[in-house]
N, C-alpha and C positions, 0 to 999 in steps of 0.2 A: 368515116370508116376507120377500121382498125387493121393493122397488119401484124405479121409475126416478125420477131427479131431473133436472129441467130448469131452467136459469137462462139467460134471454136478456135482454140489455141493449140496448134500442132507442135510437138516438141520431140527431142530425143527421149528415149525411154526414161520415165520418171520412176524414182524409187517407189515400190508398191506401198510402203507404209505412209507415204505422203499424199497419195492420190485422193483418198476419200475426203480428207480435210480440205485439200485444194478445191475439189469439186463443190463441196458445201460452201466454202468461202466465196467462190465465184458466184454461186447462186445468191447468197445473202447480200453480197456487195451490189450485184445487179439490181435486185429488188429494192434495196435501200436507195440507190442512185435514182431509179425511176420514181420512187415515192418522193424523194427530196426535190426532184425536178418537176413535180406535179404532172407526171405523164402516167395516165391510167393504163392498166394492163390487167389481164385475167389471171394468168398463172405463170410460174417459172419452173421449168423442168431442167435438171442438171444431168449431164452425161459425162462419162469418163472411161478411159481405157489407158493402157500403158503409155501411149504416145499422144494423148490428147485430154483436154478438159473442155467442156462446152456447156452453154446454156441456151435453151430455146424458150423464148418468152412469147406466150400467145396473147392475141388481142391487144396489141399495143396501139394506143391512140396516136393519130397522125399529128396531133397538135397538143401542146401543153395547155393545161387549164388556165383560163383567165383568173386573175385574182383581184378582189376588191376587199381591202382591209383598212381598219382604223388603226393608226399608229400613234403612240403617245410620246411626247417630247419632254423637255425640261419644264419645271414649274414656271408659272407666270412671273414670279419674282426674278427668276434667273433669265427668262426669255426676253424681258424688256430692259432696255438701258435707261439711264436717268432722264432721257428726253422722250421716253415712251416709244422709241423705235425698237426694231428687233436687234437683240444682242448677238455677239459672235456665236454664242452657244446655240441660239435659235437658228441662225443662218447655217451653222454647221450641221444641225439636225436636218434642215431642209435638203442640203446637198447629199447627205448620207442616204436619205430616203427617196431622193429623186422627185421632190415635190416643190412647188412654188410657195414661198412664204405667204402669198396672198390667200392660199388655201387653209391657212391656220385658223383654228377656232379654239376657244377655251371651254374646258369642262372641269367640274369639281370632282375630286376623288379623295376620299378620306379627309374632307375639310380643307383640301389644298387645291388650287386651280392649276391645271397643266394645259400646255398647248397640245392640240391634236390635229391630225390631217388625215384625209381619206386618200389612201394610196391605191392606185390601180396599176395592174401589170397585165399587158396583153401577152398571152402565151405564144411562143414561137413554134415553128414547125419542128416536129420531133426529129426529122432526118438531119436538120441543121445542127441539132444539139448532140447527136449521137457520137460524132467523131471524138470530140473532147471528152464526152462522158465515158465512153468505153475505154479511152486511154487512161482516164482517172481510175477506173475500176481495176484495170490491169496493173498499173504502176503502184497501186496501194496494196496489192496482195503481198502477203508475207508467208514464209515457209520455215521449217526447222533449220534447213540449210539452203543457201543460195549460191549461185555461181555466175561468173561473168564469162563471156566468150568473145573471140576475135579481139578487136581493139576497143570494144564498147564498154562504157561505164555501167550500163544498165545491168541489174542483177535479177535473176529469176531462178526458179527451181531447176530448170534445165534449158538449154538453148532453144529458142523459138525458131521453127523452120517454116511454118506456114500459118496464115491467119485467114479464117473465113468470117466475114462480118456482113450480114445481109439484113436489110429492113425491107420486107416484101421481096421484090425482085431487084432492089437496088443495092449495090455494094456500098457499104459505109467506108469511106476512105480513111486509112490510118497507116502508119509505118512504125515498126519497132526494129531497131538494129538492122536496118536495111531490108527487112521483110515487109512487103506491102500486102495489104488485105485484098482479098478477092472472093470468088465464089467456088474455088476449086479446093477440095479436100483430098487427102491421101488415104488409101485403104490399107489393108494388111501389108506388112513390109515385103512379104514374099508371094502371097497369093493374090493380092489386089493391086490396084493401080490408082492413078488420079481419076477423080470424077467431079463433074460440075454439078452444083446444086442450084436449081432454078428458083426454088422457094424454100424458106426455112422448114416448112412442114415436111419436106422430102428428106430431111437430114438423116434420120434413122434408117430409112429404107435404102437410100443411096449407099450408105456405109455397109449395110448388110450385103448388098450386091458385091461389095469389095472385101468381103470376109472380115468385117468388123461388127461386133455386137456392141453398140455404143451404150445401150441401156444397162446399167449396172445390175439392177434387179433381175432383168431377163437373163443376163449372163450367169448370175448366181443360180437361177432356177434351172438353167441348162446343165450346169455342173452338178448340182445336187441331184437332179433328175437322172442324169446318166450314171452317177455313182450308185444311186438307189437301184436302178435297173440292173446294173452289173452285180450288185450285192444279192439281189433276188435271184438272178440267173445262176450264180455260182454257189449260192447258199453261204456266203461269207458275211462276216460282220466287219465292215470297213470303218475304221476309227477316224472320224472327221472332227478335228478340233476346230473351234471357231476361229482362232487366231491364224491357223494355217489356211483355212478356207478363205479368210479375208485376204491373205497375202496372195494366194493363187489367183483369186478373183481379179486382182490388179496386175497380174503377170501375163495374162492372156487376153487377146482380143476376140479370138474365135475358138472357143473351148471344145476339145474332144477328149473324152476320158478313155484311157487304155490301161491295161495291166501288164505286169511282167513277173518274172520269177527270180529267185536267187537260190543258191546252193543250200539245201537243208542242213549241210554240215555246219553252217554258221549259227544254227539254232542252239548250240551248246553255250554260246555267249548269252548272258542275261538279256532278256528281250527288251528291257528298258534301254540298253545300249544300242541295240539294232534299231529300235523305233526312233531314238533320238538321232542317230546317224541318218536315217531315212528322212526324217522331218527337217532337221536343221541344215543338212548339206544338200539334199536333193529335192526337198519340198514334196515328198511322197507321202501318201496316206497308207498306213500299215493295215494289214489284213489279219483278222483274228477269228478264232473259232467261237462257238457258243460259250465256251468256258473262259474266254478272254485270253487264250493262248495264241501266241504269234504263229502265223502260217508262213511258208516260204514264198509269199507273193507280195506285190506292192501295187498300188494304184497311183497313177499320175495324170496330169491334165496337159494335153498338148496344145500349143498355140497354133492351131491349124486345123485342116480338115481330116477326114478319116482315111485318106489314101496312104498306103504302105505302112499301116500301123504296126505290122509285124517287124519291119525294119527299125521303126522308131522304138519299139519295145526292146529289141536286141541291143540297140545303142544305149538305152537307159540301163539295161541289165549289166552291160559291160562297165559302165561308170559306177553303178552301185557295188559291183563286185570289188572294185578297187577301194571304195570307201569302207566296205565291210572287212576287207583284208587289213586295212589300217587299224580298224577297231579290234580285230582279232589279235593283231600284233601288240597293240597297247595292252589289251586284256591279259595276254600271256606274259608279257614283260612285267606288268605290275605285280603279278603273283610271285615273282622272284624277289620282290622287295619285302624284307621282314618288317613287321609293324614297328619294332624297336628302332630300326634304321630310319623309317619314315618319320617317327616322332622326333628323332634327333634333328631332322631337316627343318622341322617347324620352328626351331630356334633361330633360323636364318631368314625367316619370312616375316616382314614387318606387318603387324596388324594396324598400328597407328604409331607415329613417331613419338608421341607422348604416353602411349599406353603399352608400348613394348611389342614383342613379337607374338606370333600365333602361339608359340610355346608358352609364353607368359600368360596369355589368355587362357590356355588350357589348364594351367595350374590354378588360375583363379576360379575357373568353372568347377574344378574338382573341390576346391575349398568351399565354395558356396553350396554345391550339390550335396556334399557330405553333411554340412550343417543343416540343410533343408531336410535331408532324409531323417536326421535325428529329431528335428522338430516335428515331423509328421509321424514319428514312432514307427518307421519302416522296420520290418523284421531284419534279422542279421543277414540273411541271404540277399534280400533286395538291396540292403546297404552296400554289400560287397559288389553287387552288379553295378550299382550307381557309381561307385568309385572307379571301377574298371572302365565303364562306358565313358565317364568324364575324362579319364586319362587318355583314351584313344579315339575320342569322338571326331577329331579333326585330321587323323592320320592320312586319309585318302586325298587330302588337298594337294599332296606332293606327288600323286600318281599321274601317269601320262594320260589316262582316260579322263580324269577330272580337269586336267589342264586343257584338253581338247574340248570337253563338254562340261563347263562349270555347273550346269544345271543337274548334273549327275552326282554332285557331292551328297554324301549320305547314302545314295543308292549303291555306289561302288564300295563305300565303306562297309555297308552291311554284307555285301557279297564277299569282299576280300577277307573280312573278319571271320565270317563263317568258314571259309576255306582254310584260314589260318588256325582253326581249331578253337576259336573263342566260343564261349557259351552262347546258345541261341538267344537268350534274353539280352545279352550284351550286343550281339550282332544286330538284332532288330532295333534295339534302342539307339544305335548309331544313326540309323535312318530316321527314327522317330524324333530325335532331338532337334531336327530342323523344322518339324511341324509346329503350327500350321504355316505352310510356305506362302499361302495367298488367302484371300478372303473366304473362299468356299472350301478350303482344305480342311481335312479332319485334324483332330488333336491326337497326341500320342495315346496308343491303346494301353501301354504298360505304365505302371507307376515309375519304373526306372527311366523310361523315355521322357515322361512328363517332368520328373525332377531335373534331369540333365538339360532338357529344353528350357525350363525356367531359369536354370543357372546360367546357361549361355546367353539368353536374352537379357536378363537383368544385369549381367556383367557389362554387356555392350551399352545398355542404356545408362547405367550409373557412371561408366567410364566417360561417355560422351558428355553427360550432364556435369560431371566434375570439371570438365574443360570448358564449360559454357556453350557446348554445341547442342543447343536446344532447337528442335525444328520450328521454323517460322514460315508461314505462308505455304508455298508448295515445295520449299526446300527441305529435303529430308534424305541426305545422301546415304545415311546408314540405316535407312528404313526403320527408324525408332518407333514410329507410330504403329507400323505393322507388328513389330516385336512386342510392344506393350499390349496391343490388342490380343496377340497370341497368348501372352501370360494370363490375361484376364479370362480368355476363353478356356484355357487349360484348367485354371483354378475353378471355374464354374463347372465344366464338364465332369471333373473328378471330385467336386464338392470338397475341395481341400480345406482341412482344418488349419488354415494358416492365414493370418491377417496380412494385409499389404504392408503395414508398418513393420511387422516382423521380417518380411522379405527385404524391405528397404534396409533395415538395420544389418541383416546378414551381409548384403552386398557392400554397404558402406564400410563395415568393419574390415572386410577383406581388402577393399581398395585402400583404406587408411593404413592397414598393416603393410601394404605394398608400397606405401609412400606415393600414391597416385592422386590423392584428393588435392586439386588445385584451388578449390573453393571450400568454404566452411561446410561441414556436414549439415548444419541447420539450413543453409541456403539450398543445398542440393536436395535435401529431404522435402523442403517446401515445393520446389519445382517438380519433384517426382509426384507429390500428391496432386498438384494441379494437372499434371500431364496424364496421370492414370485416371483422375476424376473424369476427364473428357472421354476416355475409353469406356469407362463404366457407364457413363451417361449415354453413350452411343448404343451400348447393349440394351439398356433399359428402354431407349426410344424405339427399339424394334417391336416392343410388345405393349407398351403403356403410353398413356397420354402425356403431353408435354408438362402439364401442371403437376401431374402425379410424379413425374420424373424429378421435377424441381423440389417437390415436397420431400421425397424420399432422400434425395442427394443431400439436402440441407441437414439431415440427421446423421450424416456420415456414411462412408462407403468402405470402411476398413475391411469389413467382412463382406466380400463381393457376393458370395452365394446368398447370404442373408439379405443383402441390399436388394438383389433382384427379386427375392421372394416377397420382401416388404412392398416393392413396387407392384407385383402381381396381385397380392391380396388387397392392397389399397385400391387398385384399379377395379377389382371385382366389387368392393364395397361401394365405391363411388358410382359405378354404373348399374349395379344390380340390387342395392339395398335401399329401399324407398325412404327409410328414416335416417339415412346416414348423414344427410345435410344437417339435421337438428343435432346429431351427435357432434359433428364437427363444429357447429356453432357454439356448443357448450365448451368444447376444447379451446376454441379461440378466445372465448370470454375468460377462461382460466388463464391462458397465456398472456393476454393483454394486461390483466391485473397483476399477474405474477412478475411482470417486467418491472413493476414499481417496488418490488421487494429488494431489500439490501442484501438478502441472503446470509445475514449474519448468524442466524440461529434456526433450529428446527422449531416446529410448533409445540407449544406447551399446553397439553389438555386441561391443565388447571385454570387456564384463562378463558376456556370456552364459556360463552354466556347463553348459547342456544343449543338445543338438541340436534339441530341440523348440522352444526359444526362438528359435533362428536360423531354423528353418523358418517359424514364425508371423510373425516380423518381416519376412522377405523376401516371404512371401506377402501380408502386409498392404500392403507398399509397392507390390507389383505390382498388387494389387486396387485400391488407392487411385487409381492412374493410370488404369486402365481404367474404374473407377466414375465418376470425374469426367468422362472423355471421353463416357461414355454419357449422363450427366446433361446435359452441354452440347449433345449432339446430340438431346436429347429422347427418347432410347431408355430409358424408365424401366424396362421389363421387363428389359433387359440390366443396368441398374444394380443392380436388386434381385438378379438372378442372381449378379452379381459378389460382392455382400456375402454371399450365401448360401454361396458357395464357401469362405468362411472357416470354416465349421462344423467340418470335419475337422481342420485344424491347431489350432483352438481347443480341440477335445476332447482331442487329443494333448498339447497344452500343459498343460492342467489335470491330465491323467493322470500327467505326469512332473515337473511343476514346482511347487514350493511358493512361491507368490507372496509371501506375508508372511514372507520369510526373516528370520532374526535379524540378519543383516548389513544395516545401514541402506542402504548404497550399492546392494547387490544388490536389496533390496526396492524402493527408489525406481526403479531401472532397469526392473524388471519391471512396476511400476505404470505407468511411462511408456509401455511397449509397449502395454499395455492401454488407456491413455488415448488414444493415437493412433488405435487401432481404434474406440474408443467415439465419438470425435469424428466419424469418418466415418459410423458407424451413426446418430448423432443428427441428421445432416443429412437422413436419409431418414424416420425415424420414431422415436418413443419406444416401443420394442417392449414395454416393461414394462406399457403400458396395454392390451395385447391381452388379451382374456378368453377362456379355453378352457373 
């Protein structure tokens, strides 16, 4: 027969951000221990709430599986001593496997004889293994932060206050820090009480009776369902961010959604400020109209039932009023600070001890941005906006609002700059220069914002690389990967006529002029290419096959937009052009032979001995001209078509011409012809990397 197994760890309130990982970890460790212990089971269900994590395992066998297995020992040469008896190695093997040496027999494996034995193990009763097993599971768990309590050395995410461990109707005995296991769990801290669980299958229902919804998915459905119903009833758009929903989900055991109001007078403050204050301080969901404008309401989730919701709402309104009053004070005080005074304060804020202050960084951003604007041939007005934006892009870092809510940097800069009379293009670009802030974020809409954004990001990357601070593994304290990906995305979205190498040189020159390069420019440049290469490769991998990515990247990625287009057109040809494999075969044949060329000279038509040589040579020159024109015009499809038109003369050439002629001059001339064609092919892709 099979029984259900329940393990619940009851604790002080666990930080919401730790709970899901803890729940999944307990589930995985339990399943692994059962499998490793040869105990059959049907499924493992995990549960969690602010004061508990639990697993319910269904259909657990009452006895471990018996085992019959053949085990291999040392070779016969090592297993026997000089007298033909068992050596110490053989006797040690017998002890380790729990077998009698009389059970040994020899078998050949790979031409060598080894000793073997049949090892049998009779499964024990599951119940007898559970105490040690569950303790192993619990003590092996790890968390981002641990704590000790009382005089105990044991560490856990929070102090354990009760343990429920049941196998069927039997309590599995264990003790942790003076807490003994039993069959009694605790309900909601205020609405529920203790309740006994007779069988593991009763767990969810017994807790429900004590105002705890243990099933995480059910709790989420209740929250989302109640918010949706309120939204439909009031005609509101309730902004539910996934990260806030996840946090609220693990802050409540018995969710009840309610709403409250706040004074509409606060709406003169930018709504991003009000929304951030509600979300970050109070875990409230903001209410918007159909146009996305904030309304003077908020939605929250109570950890309790629906009794006296009006009183609960008033309490929340009182707390929120204090929060918004603080925001109002910060907002009004910040506007008394002149931009010039704010900029002066940046010179006292350290960006990095070896890279100077934020003020130093701003001056580097200005230098890089100005040069980039010139390189992109920005008009005079845009260049002026770029300079001003770069000068003041970080001034809001010293405001009280950004000090309170760092995530509002740029948001407040835009608002304060606009109120200070800065041009609209400059105010907006202050916000845009932080974009993209995260993976799904947009890129700057204006050229001004794009240029300053790139200047800011490449300054940080080059500065860190010059100090040898290159991200490894998961370590990336300055978010350099995100910033490099942002540069790549901006250059792609705006189809910037700027090469990565040119951008690197701009930043390296500025840092060198500032005396900040601690490594050679060549070393930093190489690391930058490798680092950005991975970012470009990631972009390509979103739309094209891995072998196409490798083929295109091998031809270089200095021009990001062209690289992506080469990948897309090559992918279309590989997957949609029936004869493209034969075209690639001809390209690869050219490349293979061209590799034998010394590259010392160009082909000499006077040495051609066959008409096919002349036809290929002339066609290659004609194609080269049109191919380069197509690339320069950004017509990548035409460029690939021009290269593909070489297939026929290449085929005829190999049908009639012996490239590796005995005459050294003829051979070298023919290889030179092929090397010239290969050089053109390799600027598009390394076709040998394509997989058919």
